[in-house]
C-alpha positions in Angstrom: -13.0 -1.8 20.9 -11.7 -3.2 17.6 -9.1 -5.9 17.4 -5.6 -4.7 16.6 -4.4 -5.2 13.0 -1.9 -7.9 12.3 0.1 -5.0 10.7 0.0 -2.8 13.7 3.3 -0.8 14.0 4.6 -1.8 10.6 5.6 0.4 7.8 4.0 0.0 4.3 7.2 -1.8 3.1 7.2 -4.2 6.1 3.5 -4.9 5.5 4.1 -5.7 1.8 7.1 -7.9 2.7 5.4 -10.0 5.3 2.3 -10.5 3.1 4.5 -11.4 0.2 3.1 -8.6 -1.9 6.2 -6.5 -2.3 7.2 -7.8 -5.8 3.6 -7.2 -7.1 3.6 -3.7 -5.5 7.0 -2.9 -7.0 5.8 -4.0 -10.4 2.6 -1.9 -10.1 4.6 1.1 -9.1 7.1 0.8 -11.9 4.3 0.5 -14.4 2.4 3.4 -12.7 -0.6 1.1 -12.2 -2.4 3.3 -9.6 -5.5 1.0 -9.4 -3.3 -2.1 -8.6 -1.3 -0.1 -6.1 -4.4 1.0 -4.3 -5.8 -2.6 -4.3 -2.5 -4.0 -2.8 -2.4 -1.2 -0.2 -6.0 -1.9 0.8 -5.1 -5.6 1.1 -2.5 -4.7 3.7 -4.8 -2.4 5.6 -3.2 0.9 4.7 -5.7 3.5 6.1 -5.6 5.9 3.2 -4.5 3.7 0.3 -5.4 6.3 -2.4 -3.3 9.1 -0.8 -0.4 6.7 -0.2 -0.5 5.5 -3.9 -0.7 9.1 -5.1 2.3 10.2 -2.9 4.4 7.3 -4.2 3.5 8.2 -7.8 4.1 11.9 -7.1 0.5 12.9 -7.8 -0.3 16.2 -6.0 -3.1 16.2 -3.4 -6.5 16.4 -5.1 
């Protein structure tokens, strides 16, 4: 069995906040830097970082 994530039970915003990445993520989202958003979401163990970034940016499912 795998070890539980340090982010278990946290929302994306909570994960970004506790890892001190929220400002970087907000900046990436404001500038619509999808690549940077995916990188940051991956850093905080978001299971489907691509789909999450696309949803935040309003990009339809591919």
